[in-house]
PDB file with SEQRES, HELIX, SHEET and CRYST1 records, atoms N, CA, C and O in Angstrom:
SEQRES   1 A   48  MET GLY ILE ILE VAL GLN LYS PHE GLY GLY SER SER VAL          
SEQRES   2 A   48  ALA ASN ILE ASP LYS LEU ASN GLN VAL ALA SER LYS ILE          
SEQRES   3 A   48  LEU GLU GLU LYS ASN LYS GLY ASN ASP VAL VAL VAL VAL          
SEQRES   4 A   48  VAL SER ALA GLN ARG LYS ASP TYR ARG                          
HELIX    1 AA1 SER A   11  VAL A   13  5                                   3    
HELIX    2 AA2 ILE A   16  ASN A   31  1                                  16    
SHEET    1 AA1 2 ILE A   3  GLY A  10  0                                        
SHEET    2 AA1 2 ASP A  35  GLN A  43  1                                        
CRYST1    1.000    1.000    1.000  90.00  90.00  90.00 P 1           1          
ATOM      1  N   MET A   1      -2.493  -6.441 -18.688  1.00  0.00           N  
ATOM      2  CA  MET A   1      -2.932  -7.465 -17.760  1.00  0.00           C  
ATOM      3  C   MET A   1      -4.306  -7.092 -17.209  1.00  0.00           C  
ATOM      4  O   MET A   1      -5.307  -7.174 -17.921  1.00  0.00           O  
ATOM      5  N   GLY A   2      -4.354  -6.677 -15.924  1.00  0.00           N  
ATOM      6  CA  GLY A   2      -5.643  -6.389 -15.314  1.00  0.00           C  
ATOM      7  C   GLY A   2      -5.580  -5.184 -14.410  1.00  0.00           C  
ATOM      8  O   GLY A   2      -4.572  -4.481 -14.324  1.00  0.00           O  
ATOM      9  N   ILE A   3      -6.705  -4.969 -13.731  1.00  0.00           N  
ATOM     10  CA  ILE A   3      -6.782  -3.894 -12.750  1.00  0.00           C  
ATOM     11  C   ILE A   3      -6.737  -4.528 -11.368  1.00  0.00           C  
ATOM     12  O   ILE A   3      -7.520  -5.428 -11.063  1.00  0.00           O  
ATOM     13  N   ILE A   4      -5.829  -4.061 -10.547  1.00  0.00           N  
ATOM     14  CA  ILE A   4      -5.672  -4.554  -9.185  1.00  0.00           C  
ATOM     15  C   ILE A   4      -6.065  -3.432  -8.231  1.00  0.00           C  
ATOM     16  O   ILE A   4      -5.578  -2.308  -8.354  1.00  0.00           O  
ATOM     17  N   VAL A   5      -6.943  -3.736  -7.284  1.00  0.00           N  
ATOM     18  CA  VAL A   5      -7.322  -2.772  -6.252  1.00  0.00           C  
ATOM     19  C   VAL A   5      -6.672  -3.223  -4.953  1.00  0.00           C  
ATOM     20  O   VAL A   5      -6.856  -4.359  -4.517  1.00  0.00           O  
ATOM     21  N   GLN A   6      -5.912  -2.324  -4.342  1.00  0.00           N  
ATOM     22  CA  GLN A   6      -5.255  -2.617  -3.073  1.00  0.00           C  
ATOM     23  C   GLN A   6      -5.714  -1.593  -2.046  1.00  0.00           C  
ATOM     24  O   GLN A   6      -5.737  -0.394  -2.324  1.00  0.00           O  
ATOM     25  N   LYS A   7      -6.084  -2.070  -0.850  1.00  0.00           N  
ATOM     26  CA  LYS A   7      -6.511  -1.172   0.218  1.00  0.00           C  
ATOM     27  C   LYS A   7      -5.564  -1.352   1.399  1.00  0.00           C  
ATOM     28  O   LYS A   7      -5.271  -2.472   1.816  1.00  0.00           O  
ATOM     29  N   PHE A   8      -5.101  -0.244   1.918  1.00  0.00           N  
ATOM     30  CA  PHE A   8      -4.195  -0.262   3.062  1.00  0.00           C  
ATOM     31  C   PHE A   8      -4.718   0.714   4.101  1.00  0.00           C  
ATOM     32  O   PHE A   8      -5.244   1.776   3.769  1.00  0.00           O  
ATOM     33  N   GLY A   9      -4.566   0.343   5.345  1.00  0.00           N  
ATOM     34  CA  GLY A   9      -4.975   1.238   6.419  1.00  0.00           C  
ATOM     35  C   GLY A   9      -4.494   0.712   7.751  1.00  0.00           C  
ATOM     36  O   GLY A   9      -3.901  -0.363   7.834  1.00  0.00           O  
ATOM     37  N   GLY A  10      -4.753   1.474   8.783  1.00  0.00           N  
ATOM     38  CA  GLY A  10      -4.402   1.052  10.130  1.00  0.00           C  
ATOM     39  C   GLY A  10      -2.917   0.882  10.318  1.00  0.00           C  
ATOM     40  O   GLY A  10      -2.132   1.770   9.984  1.00  0.00           O  
ATOM     41  N   SER A  11      -2.529  -0.261  10.853  1.00  0.00           N  
ATOM     42  CA  SER A  11      -1.119  -0.490  11.178  1.00  0.00           C  
ATOM     43  C   SER A  11      -0.243  -0.630   9.939  1.00  0.00           C  
ATOM     44  O   SER A  11       0.973  -0.463  10.033  1.00  0.00           O  
ATOM     45  N   SER A  12      -0.830  -0.935   8.770  1.00  0.00           N  
ATOM     46  CA  SER A  12      -0.009  -1.097   7.568  1.00  0.00           C  
ATOM     47  C   SER A  12       0.495   0.233   7.008  1.00  0.00           C  
ATOM     48  O   SER A  12       1.337   0.243   6.111  1.00  0.00           O  
ATOM     49  N   VAL A  13      -0.010   1.351   7.526  1.00  0.00           N  
ATOM     50  CA  VAL A  13       0.466   2.674   7.104  1.00  0.00           C  
ATOM     51  C   VAL A  13       0.825   3.542   8.313  1.00  0.00           C  
ATOM     52  O   VAL A  13       0.743   4.769   8.255  1.00  0.00           O  
ATOM     53  N   ALA A  14       1.219   2.894   9.399  1.00  0.00           N  
ATOM     54  CA  ALA A  14       1.439   3.597  10.675  1.00  0.00           C  
ATOM     55  C   ALA A  14       2.752   4.373  10.733  1.00  0.00           C  
ATOM     56  O   ALA A  14       2.861   5.347  11.477  1.00  0.00           O  
ATOM     57  N   ASN A  15       3.749   3.951   9.957  1.00  0.00           N  
ATOM     58  CA  ASN A  15       5.043   4.645  10.015  1.00  0.00           C  
ATOM     59  C   ASN A  15       5.741   4.537   8.661  1.00  0.00           C  
ATOM     60  O   ASN A  15       5.252   3.871   7.749  1.00  0.00           O  
ATOM     61  N   ILE A  16       6.865   5.186   8.545  1.00  0.00           N  
ATOM     62  CA  ILE A  16       7.558   5.247   7.253  1.00  0.00           C  
ATOM     63  C   ILE A  16       8.025   3.878   6.770  1.00  0.00           C  
ATOM     64  O   ILE A  16       7.993   3.606   5.570  1.00  0.00           O  
ATOM     65  N   ASP A  17       8.455   3.017   7.680  1.00  0.00           N  
ATOM     66  CA  ASP A  17       8.891   1.675   7.272  1.00  0.00           C  
ATOM     67  C   ASP A  17       7.738   0.886   6.665  1.00  0.00           C  
ATOM     68  O   ASP A  17       7.899   0.216   5.644  1.00  0.00           O  
ATOM     69  N   LYS A  18       6.591   0.971   7.294  1.00  0.00           N  
ATOM     70  CA  LYS A  18       5.423   0.251   6.778  1.00  0.00           C  
ATOM     71  C   LYS A  18       4.916   0.874   5.489  1.00  0.00           C  
ATOM     72  O   LYS A  18       4.453   0.160   4.599  1.00  0.00           O  
ATOM     73  N   LEU A  19       4.997   2.201   5.375  1.00  0.00           N  
ATOM     74  CA  LEU A  19       4.615   2.853   4.122  1.00  0.00           C  
ATOM     75  C   LEU A  19       5.523   2.408   2.978  1.00  0.00           C  
ATOM     76  O   LEU A  19       5.063   2.243   1.848  1.00  0.00           O  
ATOM     77  N   ASN A  20       6.796   2.216   3.265  1.00  0.00           N  
ATOM     78  CA  ASN A  20       7.719   1.708   2.247  1.00  0.00           C  
ATOM     79  C   ASN A  20       7.348   0.295   1.818  1.00  0.00           C  
ATOM     80  O   ASN A  20       7.465  -0.044   0.640  1.00  0.00           O  
ATOM     81  N   GLN A  21       6.905  -0.531   2.757  1.00  0.00           N  
ATOM     82  CA  GLN A  21       6.454  -1.882   2.417  1.00  0.00           C  
ATOM     83  C   GLN A  21       5.226  -1.833   1.515  1.00  0.00           C  
ATOM     84  O   GLN A  21       5.114  -2.602   0.559  1.00  0.00           O  
ATOM     85  N   VAL A  22       4.306  -0.922   1.828  1.00  0.00           N  
ATOM     86  CA  VAL A  22       3.111  -0.735   1.003  1.00  0.00           C  
ATOM     87  C   VAL A  22       3.520  -0.308  -0.405  1.00  0.00           C  
ATOM     88  O   VAL A  22       3.017  -0.845  -1.392  1.00  0.00           O  
ATOM     89  N   ALA A  23       4.431   0.656  -0.494  1.00  0.00           N  
ATOM     90  CA  ALA A  23       4.894   1.126  -1.802  1.00  0.00           C  
ATOM     91  C   ALA A  23       5.497  -0.019  -2.605  1.00  0.00           C  
ATOM     92  O   ALA A  23       5.282  -0.108  -3.814  1.00  0.00           O  
ATOM     93  N   SER A  24       6.246  -0.890  -1.949  1.00  0.00           N  
ATOM     94  CA  SER A  24       6.846  -2.039  -2.640  1.00  0.00           C  
ATOM     95  C   SER A  24       5.775  -2.966  -3.200  1.00  0.00           C  
ATOM     96  O   SER A  24       5.913  -3.473  -4.313  1.00  0.00           O  
ATOM     97  N   LYS A  25       4.713  -3.189  -2.438  1.00  0.00           N  
ATOM     98  CA  LYS A  25       3.622  -4.053  -2.911  1.00  0.00           C  
ATOM     99  C   LYS A  25       2.909  -3.433  -4.107  1.00  0.00           C  
ATOM    100  O   LYS A  25       2.519  -4.135  -5.040  1.00  0.00           O  
ATOM    101  N   ILE A  26       2.742  -2.117  -4.072  1.00  0.00           N  
ATOM    102  CA  ILE A  26       2.106  -1.424  -5.192  1.00  0.00           C  
ATOM    103  C   ILE A  26       2.984  -1.540  -6.437  1.00  0.00           C  
ATOM    104  O   ILE A  26       2.495  -1.878  -7.515  1.00  0.00           O  
ATOM    105  N   LEU A  27       4.279  -1.260  -6.285  1.00  0.00           N  
ATOM    106  CA  LEU A  27       5.203  -1.338  -7.418  1.00  0.00           C  
ATOM    107  C   LEU A  27       5.325  -2.754  -7.968  1.00  0.00           C  
ATOM    108  O   LEU A  27       5.491  -2.938  -9.174  1.00  0.00           O  
ATOM    109  N   GLU A  28       5.246  -3.739  -7.106  1.00  0.00           N  
ATOM    110  CA  GLU A  28       5.312  -5.132  -7.543  1.00  0.00           C  
ATOM    111  C   GLU A  28       4.190  -5.431  -8.536  1.00  0.00           C  
ATOM    112  O   GLU A  28       4.422  -6.050  -9.575  1.00  0.00           O  
ATOM    113  N   GLU A  29       2.986  -4.993  -8.216  1.00  0.00           N  
ATOM    114  CA  GLU A  29       1.858  -5.218  -9.127  1.00  0.00           C  
ATOM    115  C   GLU A  29       2.007  -4.393 -10.402  1.00  0.00           C  
ATOM    116  O   GLU A  29       1.716  -4.877 -11.496  1.00  0.00           O  
ATOM    117  N   LYS A  30       2.456  -3.160 -10.261  1.00  0.00           N  
ATOM    118  CA  LYS A  30       2.649  -2.299 -11.431  1.00  0.00           C  
ATOM    119  C   LYS A  30       3.693  -2.902 -12.367  1.00  0.00           C  
ATOM    120  O   LYS A  30       3.525  -2.880 -13.586  1.00  0.00           O  
ATOM    121  N   ASN A  31       4.767  -3.439 -11.797  1.00  0.00           N  
ATOM    122  CA  ASN A  31       5.830  -4.049 -12.601  1.00  0.00           C  
ATOM    123  C   ASN A  31       5.379  -5.323 -13.304  1.00  0.00           C  
ATOM    124  O   ASN A  31       5.995  -5.741 -14.285  1.00  0.00           O  
ATOM    125  N   LYS A  32       4.309  -5.944 -12.811  1.00  0.00           N  
ATOM    126  CA  LYS A  32       3.726  -7.115 -13.480  1.00  0.00           C  
ATOM    127  C   LYS A  32       2.882  -6.700 -14.679  1.00  0.00           C  
ATOM    128  O   LYS A  32       2.407  -7.546 -15.437  1.00  0.00           O  
ATOM    129  N   GLY A  33       2.699  -5.380 -14.846  1.00  0.00           N  
ATOM    130  CA  GLY A  33       1.914  -4.890 -15.971  1.00  0.00           C  
ATOM    131  C   GLY A  33       0.472  -4.562 -15.632  1.00  0.00           C  
ATOM    132  O   GLY A  33      -0.315  -4.233 -16.519  1.00  0.00           O  
ATOM    133  N   ASN A  34       0.122  -4.649 -14.365  1.00  0.00           N  
ATOM    134  CA  ASN A  34      -1.243  -4.356 -13.950  1.00  0.00           C  
ATOM    135  C   ASN A  34      -1.447  -2.862 -13.733  1.00  0.00           C  
ATOM    136  O   ASN A  34      -0.516  -2.138 -13.383  1.00  0.00           O  
ATOM    137  N   ASP A  35      -2.681  -2.416 -13.946  1.00  0.00           N  
ATOM    138  CA  ASP A  35      -3.082  -1.087 -13.496  1.00  0.00           C  
ATOM    139  C   ASP A  35      -3.456  -1.229 -12.037  1.00  0.00           C  
ATOM    140  O   ASP A  35      -4.122  -2.192 -11.658  1.00  0.00           O  
ATOM    141  N   VAL A  36      -3.037  -0.286 -11.217  1.00  0.00           N  
ATOM    142  CA  VAL A  36      -3.236  -0.416  -9.773  1.00  0.00           C  
ATOM    143  C   VAL A  36      -4.055   0.759  -9.247  1.00  0.00           C  
ATOM    144  O   VAL A  36      -3.737   1.920  -9.502  1.00  0.00           O  
ATOM    145  N   VAL A  37      -5.105   0.435  -8.515  1.00  0.00           N  
ATOM    146  CA  VAL A  37      -5.903   1.426  -7.792  1.00  0.00           C  
ATOM    147  C   VAL A  37      -5.604   1.218  -6.319  1.00  0.00           C  
ATOM    148  O   VAL A  37      -5.749   0.109  -5.804  1.00  0.00           O  
ATOM    149  N   VAL A  38      -5.188   2.281  -5.638  1.00  0.00           N  
ATOM    150  CA  VAL A  38      -4.812   2.169  -4.233  1.00  0.00           C  
ATOM    151  C   VAL A  38      -5.764   3.002  -3.386  1.00  0.00           C  
ATOM    152  O   VAL A  38      -6.007   4.175  -3.669  1.00  0.00           O  
ATOM    153  N   VAL A  39      -6.297   2.375  -2.344  1.00  0.00           N  
ATOM    154  CA  VAL A  39      -7.155   3.048  -1.375  1.00  0.00           C  
ATOM    155  C   VAL A  39      -6.412   3.048  -0.054  1.00  0.00           C  
ATOM    156  O   VAL A  39      -5.995   1.996   0.432  1.00  0.00           O  
ATOM    157  N   VAL A  40      -6.245   4.225   0.528  1.00  0.00           N  
ATOM    158  CA  VAL A  40      -5.583   4.332   1.829  1.00  0.00           C  
ATOM    159  C   VAL A  40      -6.578   4.894   2.815  1.00  0.00           C  
ATOM    160  O   VAL A  40      -7.108   5.989   2.624  1.00  0.00           O  
ATOM    161  N   SER A  41      -6.832   4.139   3.875  1.00  0.00           N  
ATOM    162  CA  SER A  41      -7.750   4.613   4.907  1.00  0.00           C  
ATOM    163  C   SER A  41      -6.935   5.164   6.078  1.00  0.00           C  
ATOM    164  O   SER A  41      -5.729   5.374   5.949  1.00  0.00           O  
ATOM    165  N   ALA A  42      -7.564   5.389   7.175  1.00  0.00           N  
ATOM    166  CA  ALA A  42      -6.941   6.062   8.316  1.00  0.00           C  
ATOM    167  C   ALA A  42      -5.655   5.385   8.786  1.00  0.00           C  
ATOM    168  O   ALA A  42      -5.563   4.160   8.865  1.00  0.00           O  
ATOM    169  N   GLN A  43      -4.670   6.224   9.094  1.00  0.00           N  
ATOM    170  CA  GLN A  43      -3.421   5.712   9.663  1.00  0.00           C  
ATOM    171  C   GLN A  43      -3.607   5.429  11.138  1.00  0.00           C  
ATOM    172  O   GLN A  43      -4.292   6.158  11.854  1.00  0.00           O  
ATOM    173  N   ARG A  44      -2.987   4.364  11.566  1.00  0.00           N  
ATOM    174  CA  ARG A  44      -2.921   4.086  12.997  1.00  0.00           C  
ATOM    175  C   ARG A  44      -1.778   4.897  13.571  1.00  0.00           C  
ATOM    176  O   ARG A  44      -0.728   5.020  12.942  1.00  0.00           O  
ATOM    177  N   LYS A  45      -1.964   5.439  14.729  1.00  0.00           N  
ATOM    178  CA  LYS A  45      -0.905   6.203  15.361  1.00  0.00           C  
ATOM    179  C   LYS A  45       0.189   5.243  15.811  1.00  0.00           C  
ATOM    180  O   LYS A  45      -0.085   4.227  16.452  1.00  0.00           O  
ATOM    181  N   ASP A  46       1.428   5.574  15.470  1.00  0.00           N  
ATOM    182  CA  ASP A  46       2.566   4.736  15.836  1.00  0.00           C  
ATOM    183  C   ASP A  46       3.090   5.192  17.194  1.00  0.00           C  
ATOM    184  O   ASP A  46       3.538   6.329  17.340  1.00  0.00           O  
ATOM    185  N   TYR A  47       3.033   4.322  18.169  1.00  0.00           N  
ATOM    186  CA  TYR A  47       3.437   4.676  19.533  1.00  0.00           C  
ATOM    187  C   TYR A  47       4.839   4.207  19.876  1.00  0.00           C  
ATOM    188  O   TYR A  47       5.133   3.971  21.048  1.00  0.00           O  
ATOM    189  N   ARG A  48       5.718   4.066  18.879  1.00  0.00           N  
ATOM    190  CA  ARG A  48       7.082   3.614  19.168  1.00  0.00           C  
ATOM    191  C   ARG A  48       7.851   4.647  19.932  1.00  0.00           C  
ATOM    192  O   ARG A  48       9.018   4.432  20.259  1.00  0.00           O  
TER     193      ARG A  48                                                      
END                                                                             
């Protein structure tokens, strides 16, 4: 298929639940047959 670039940072990688959501989005594209490049920027501190 193609190359997909995904960038995640801030609140989207703030805790384990959100990291799992990110992983699911990455796997979804990979399962479609795409090559995936992932960029992760700074994590937001989770104040829960």
